[in-house]
C-alpha positions in Angstrom: -16.4 21.9 -2.7 -16.3 18.2 -2.5 -19.0 16.0 -1.2 -18.2 13.5 1.5 -19.9 10.3 2.4 -19.5 9.0 5.9 -20.2 5.3 6.8 -19.3 4.7 10.4 -19.6 1.1 11.5 -21.0 -0.1 8.2 -18.3 -2.5 6.9 -18.6 -5.6 4.9 -16.8 -8.8 5.9 -13.9 -7.9 3.6 -13.2 -4.1 3.7 -10.7 -4.2 0.9 -9.3 -7.3 -0.8 -5.6 -6.3 -0.8 -4.5 -9.9 -0.4 -6.4 -10.9 -3.6 -4.9 -7.9 -5.4 -1.4 -8.8 -4.4 -1.9 -12.5 -5.4 -3.4 -11.5 -8.8 -0.6 -8.9 -9.5 2.1 -11.5 -8.6 0.7 -13.9 -11.2 0.3 -11.3 -13.8 3.8 -9.8 -13.3 5.4 -13.2 -13.4 3.6 -14.0 -16.7 4.7 -10.7 -18.2 8.3 -11.4 -17.0 8.4 -8.0 -15.4 11.5 -6.6 -13.8 11.9 -4.3 -10.8 14.2 -1.3 -10.6 14.7 -0.2 -7.0 16.2 2.9 -5.4 16.9 2.6 -1.7 17.8 5.7 0.2 19.2 5.0 3.7 22.6 6.3 4.6 23.3 6.9 0.9 21.6 5.9 -2.3 21.6 2.4 -3.7 20.1 1.2 -7.0 19.3 -2.4 -7.9 17.5 -4.0 -10.8 16.3 -7.6 -11.0 13.8 -9.9 -12.4 11.9 -12.0 -9.9 12.1 -15.5 -11.3 9.0 -17.1 -9.7 5.9 -16.4 -7.7 7.8 -16.8 -4.4 10.2 -14.1 -5.4 7.4 -11.7 -6.3 5.6 -12.6 -3.0 8.7 -11.8 -1.1 9.2 -8.5 -2.9 5.6 -7.5 -2.1 5.5 -9.0 1.4 5.6 -5.7 3.3 2.2 -4.8 1.8 0.6 -7.8 3.5 0.5 -5.5 6.5 -2.4 -3.7 4.8 -4.5 -6.9 5.0 -5.0 -6.3 8.8 -7.9 -4.1 7.9 -9.9 -7.2 7.1 -9.3 -9.0 10.4 -12.7 -9.8 12.0 -11.6 -8.1 15.2 -11.1 -4.8 13.2 -14.6 -4.8 11.6 -16.4 -1.5 12.5 -13.2 0.1 13.8 -12.4 2.1 10.6 -14.4 5.2 9.6 -15.0 5.4 5.9 -15.1 8.6 4.0 -15.3 8.9 0.2 -14.3 12.1 -1.5 -12.9 13.5 -4.8 -9.1 14.1 -4.8 -8.5 17.8 -5.3 -5.1 17.1 -7.0 -6.3 14.6 -9.6 -9.4 13.2 -11.3 -9.6 10.3 -8.9 -12.1 9.4 -6.1 -10.6 8.4 -2.8 -12.0 5.9 -0.3 -10.4 6.6 3.0 -10.6 4.2 6.0 -9.2 5.7 9.2 -9.1 4.7 12.8 -8.1 6.4 16.1 -7.7 3.0 17.9 -4.4 1.6 18.9 -3.8 -0.4 15.8 -0.7 -0.4 13.6 -2.7 0.4 10.4 -3.9 3.9 11.1 -5.3 4.7 7.6 -5.8 3.1 4.2 -6.6 5.2 1.2 -7.8 3.6 -2.1 -7.7 5.9 -5.1 -9.7 4.9 -8.2 -10.8 6.3 -11.5 -14.7 6.4 -12.0 -15.3 3.1 -10.3 -13.6 1.0 -7.5 -12.6 -1.6 -10.1 -10.3 0.9 -11.8 -7.9 1.2 -8.9 -4.9 3.6 -9.4 -3.3 3.8 -6.0 -3.4 2.2 -2.5 -1.7 4.0 0.4 -1.4 2.8 3.9 -0.1 4.6 7.0 1.4 2.3 9.6 2.6 3.4 13.0 3.9 1.2 15.9 5.2 2.1 19.3 6.3 0.0 22.2 8.9 0.2 25.0 11.8 -0.6 22.6 11.1 1.3 19.5 8.7 3.5 17.5 8.3 3.3 13.8 6.1 4.8 11.0 5.9 4.0 7.3 3.8 4.9 4.4 3.2 2.0 2.0 2.1 2.9 -1.6 1.1 0.8 -4.5 0.6 2.5 -7.9 -1.5 1.0 -10.7 -1.9 1.9 -14.4 -3.9 0.5 -17.3 -1.5 -1.7 -19.3 -2.5 -4.2 -22.0 -6.2 -3.5 -21.0 -5.5 -4.7 -17.5 -4.9 -2.9 -14.2 -1.3 -3.5 -13.5 1.0 -2.7 -10.6 3.6 -0.3 -12.1 5.4 1.1 -9.0 5.5 0.9 -5.2 7.2 2.6 -2.4 7.9 2.4 1.3 8.9 5.6 3.1 9.4 5.9 6.8 11.7 5.6 9.8 12.4 3.9 13.0 13.7 5.1 16.4 15.2 2.7 18.9 14.9 3.9 22.5 18.6 3.3 23.2 19.8 3.8 19.6 19.8 5.8 16.5 17.0 6.9 14.3 16.9 5.3 10.8 15.1 7.0 7.9 14.5 5.2 4.7 12.9 5.7 1.3 12.4 2.8 -1.1 11.1 3.6 -4.6 10.5 0.7 -6.9 9.4 0.8 -10.6 8.1 -2.2 -12.5 9.1 -2.6 -16.1 7.1 -4.9 -18.5 8.8 -6.3 -21.6 
C-alpha cells in the first residue's frame, strides 16, 4: 500500500519552476556541447542528429515544454489538486498536480528520487478542443545524474491532432541528448 498526501487549494506562488529548469538546462547543455538525436514517427520514421549551436537553438528545441509553465499562472493558483505518492514501478516519489477544469494542462507529474531536488522525470498531459480541432499530447522530460549534476538526458512528445474537416495525425517524437 502507498500513502497519499492530498493538498487541495494549498499552492505556493510558483507551483513548479519548470521555466527555471528549462533555462538552467539550456545553459548547461550548451556548455557541455551536447547533441540531440531525434526520432520522429509520423507517416513513417525519420531520424535526425544535430548539435544546437547556441542558447537560442536549445530554447527553440525545448520550446514546446514551455506549455508546462501555465501551471504557475496566477489565475491557475488553487485549481490543481496535489497528490504525492510512491511510484509502484520504480523507487521514485511522484508529485501529481491534476485539474478537472477546462485548462489545456490537465495534469503535471514530477518524479523525484528521495527529495524534490533530485528530479528524474517531468510529465505533462495537454488536451485542447475547439470548434476546428482537438489535440492531446504527453510531454516528458527525463533527467539523470551526470557529472554530479541533474541533467536533461532525453525528452519526448507523443500525441495526435484531429481536424474537424480533415485527417487525424498521430506523432511520436523521441529525443536523446548526448554529452561529449
